[in-house]
C-alpha positions as CSV (number, residue, x, y, z in Angstrom):
1,X,75.2,112.6,81.2
2,X,73.3,109.7,82.8
3,X,75.1,106.6,83.9
4,X,73.8,103.3,82.5
5,X,74.4,101.4,85.7
6,X,74.3,102.6,89.2
7,X,77.7,103.3,90.8
8,X,79.0,100.2,92.6
9,X,76.9,97.6,90.7
10,X,79.8,96.3,88.7
11,X,82.1,96.3,91.7
12,X,79.6,94.2,93.7
13,X,79.2,91.9,90.7
14,X,83.0,91.4,90.5
15,X,83.3,90.8,94.2
16,X,80.5,88.1,94.2
17,X,82.3,86.3,91.4
18,X,85.4,86.2,93.5
19,X,87.3,88.9,91.6
20,X,88.8,92.2,92.8
21,X,86.6,95.0,94.0
22,X,88.3,97.5,91.7
23,X,90.0,97.4,88.4
24,X,93.3,99.1,87.6
25,X,94.8,99.1,91.1
26,X,95.7,96.2,93.4
27,X,93.0,95.5,95.9
28,X,92.7,92.6,98.3
29,X,89.5,90.5,98.6
30,X,87.7,90.7,101.9
31,X,89.3,87.5,103.1
32,X,92.8,88.6,102.1
33,X,92.2,92.0,103.7
34,X,91.3,90.4,107.0
35,X,94.5,88.4,107.0
36,X,96.6,91.5,106.0
37,X,94.8,93.6,108.7
38,X,95.6,90.9,111.4
39,X,99.3,90.8,110.2
40,X,99.6,94.6,110.4
41,X,98.0,94.9,113.8
42,X,100.1,92.0,115.2
43,X,103.3,93.7,113.9
44,X,102.2,96.8,115.8
45,X,101.6,94.8,119.0
46,X,97.8,95.5,118.8
47,X,98.5,99.1,119.6
48,X,98.1,102.4,117.7
49,X,101.6,103.1,116.3
50,X,101.1,106.9,116.8
51,X,99.8,107.0,120.4
52,X,99.8,103.5,121.9
53,X,96.1,103.1,122.5
54,X,94.8,99.5,122.3
55,X,91.1,100.1,121.3
56,X,89.3,100.7,118.0
57,X,92.3,100.0,115.7
58,X,92.2,100.6,112.0
59,X,94.8,99.9,109.3
60,X,95.7,103.1,107.4
61,X,97.2,103.3,103.9
62,X,100.2,105.7,104.1
63,X,99.8,106.1,100.3
64,X,96.1,106.0,99.4
65,X,95.0,103.4,97.0
66,X,93.6,106.1,94.7
67,X,97.0,107.6,94.6
68,X,98.9,104.4,93.7
69,X,99.0,102.7,97.1
70,X,98.5,99.0,97.5
71,X,96.7,96.7,100.0
72,X,99.6,94.2,99.7
73,X,102.6,96.5,100.5
74,X,102.9,96.0,104.3
75,X,105.5,98.7,104.6
76,X,102.9,101.2,103.6
77,X,100.2,100.0,106.1
78,X,100.1,101.4,109.6
79,X,98.0,100.5,112.6
80,X,96.2,103.6,114.0
81,X,93.4,104.1,116.5
82,X,90.2,105.6,115.2
83,X,91.1,109.1,116.6
84,X,94.6,109.1,115.0
85,X,93.1,107.7,111.7
86,X,90.6,110.6,111.6
87,X,93.5,113.1,112.1
88,X,95.2,111.8,108.9
89,X,92.4,113.5,106.9
90,X,91.7,116.4,109.2
91,X,92.0,120.0,107.8
92,X,95.4,121.6,108.2
93,X,93.9,124.4,110.2
94,X,93.0,121.9,113.0
95,X,96.2,119.9,112.6
96,X,96.7,117.0,110.4
97,X,98.6,113.8,111.3
98,X,101.1,113.1,108.6
99,X,102.5,109.6,108.5
100,X,105.7,108.8,106.7
101,X,106.9,105.3,106.1
102,X,110.5,104.5,106.9
103,X,110.4,100.9,105.8
104,X,110.3,97.6,107.7
105,X,107.2,98.6,109.6
106,X,108.6,101.8,111.0
107,X,106.9,105.2,110.6
108,X,107.3,108.8,111.6
109,X,104.3,110.8,112.8
110,X,104.1,114.6,112.6
111,X,101.2,117.0,113.2
112,X,101.2,119.7,110.5
113,X,99.1,122.8,111.1
114,X,98.5,125.9,109.0
115,X,97.1,129.0,110.5
116,X,94.9,130.7,107.9
117,X,96.4,130.8,104.4
118,X,100.1,130.8,105.6
119,X,102.7,128.1,105.0
120,X,102.5,124.7,106.6
121,X,104.5,124.3,109.8
122,X,105.0,121.3,112.1
123,X,103.0,121.4,115.3
124,X,104.8,119.7,118.2
125,X,101.7,119.4,120.3
126,X,99.6,116.4,119.6
127,X,97.0,116.1,122.3
128,X,96.3,112.4,121.8
129,X,99.9,111.2,121.9
130,X,100.9,109.7,125.3
131,X,97.4,108.9,126.4
132,X,97.0,105.4,127.6
133,X,94.1,103.0,127.5
134,X,92.5,102.5,130.9
135,X,93.1,98.8,130.5
136,X,96.9,99.5,130.2
137,X,97.1,101.1,133.6
138,X,98.3,98.6,136.2
139,X,97.0,99.2,139.7
140,X,98.9,98.1,142.7
141,X,97.3,95.7,145.1
142,X,95.9,97.3,148.2
């Protein structure tokens, strides 16, 4: 079956008119999302909440919007660096970072890995955790 309108045309039209990007689930406008993003990153101290890196920070929805999450529930938004954010959607064979919200801006992070078709099991080794940004290292004066 052919679509009458290209995908995204109606969403762009709604956004230009000042409305939400999507219907049926709460979505922030671009201006509101910038303010929410700054608030989440400031709460995290402008660091990745999983590993502490200060560069290339994203805001991750713990519960995806497509699964009922919201842009406005700050307890379900976490600051992650790009690498950790990519790990949240990684295949389980490689090790997936699972983020669980505890409330009040607190989260737990666990790497879950599955070898082959076996059951899921926690993986205590997370190579990126503990790495520091080069700008975070304080050098003594010589």
